[in-house]
N, C-alpha and C positions, 0 to 999 in steps of 0.2 A: 850669050849661050847659057851661061850659068843661071840666069834668071828664067830662061825657058825650062830648064831642068827642074828648078825649084817650083815653078808654076805648075808643071806637069805632075810633080810629086804631090803638090797641094790638091790638085784636081783629083788625082787618083786616090788620095787619102780621104777627101770629102766623099767621093763616090763609094769608097770602101765603107766609110762610116754610115752613109745612107743605106747601102746594101745590108750592113749588119743590123741596122734599126729595122728594116723591113723584114729580115729573116727572124729577128727577135719577136716582132709583132705576129708574124705568121706562126711561129712556134707557140705563142700564147693562145692563139685561136685554135691551133691543133690540140693543145692541152685541154681547152674548154670542151671541144668536140669529143675528145677522148673520155673526159669525165661524164659528159652527158650520155654517150654511148654505153659507158660502163653502168650508169644508173638504169638506163633502159634495159640493158642486158639482165641486170639483177631483177628488175621488176618482171620482165617477161619470163625469166627462169622461175620465179616464184609463182607466177600465174600458171605456167605450164606444169609445174609439179603438183599444183592443187587441182588442176582441171580433171584428171582421171577420177579423183575422189569425188569431186562435185558431180561429174557425169554419172558415176555409179550411184550416188545418192539420189539423183534426179530419176534415174532409171528405176530404182526401188520405189520411189514415190509414185511414179507413173503406173507401175505394176499394182501398187496398193489401190490407186484410184480406179484402175480397171476392175479389180476384184470388187471394190465397193460399188462400182457402177453395175456390175453383173448382179450383185446381191440386190441392189435397189430395183433393177429391172425385173428381177424375179418377183420381188415384193409387189411391184406395180401390176404385174400380170396376175398375181394372186388376188389383189384387190379388185382388179377388173373382173375376174371370174366370180368373186363374191358378189359384186354389184350386178353382174349379169344374172346370177342365180336369184338374187332378191327381185330383180326386175321380172324374171320369169315367174317367180312365186306370186308376185303382185298381180300379174296378168291372169294367172290361174285363179287366184282368189277373187278377182273381179268377175271372171266368167262363172265361177261357182256361185258367187253371191247373186248373180243375175238368174241363175237356174233356180235357186232356192227361193227367190222372191217372186 
């Protein structure tokens, strides 16, 4: 009977030691996960704090490009009008030169 109690105590002790090892390993895993999540949180926080500034800067650049596009479009129209005037003058010149000769 005494041996049975001793054997049960040894089995319970071994199981307790096994359980303590498993809990310790699980705790180490949780600490690693917590560190990684903390790093991710810091990185995303940094990204999200910079995002409004970057979006504002991009919006300003887009507006600048739109203004530049409008200016260039106006210049293209003016060049097209000048070319059309030269083309018209050329046609008139050819017709007048036929009449004079």
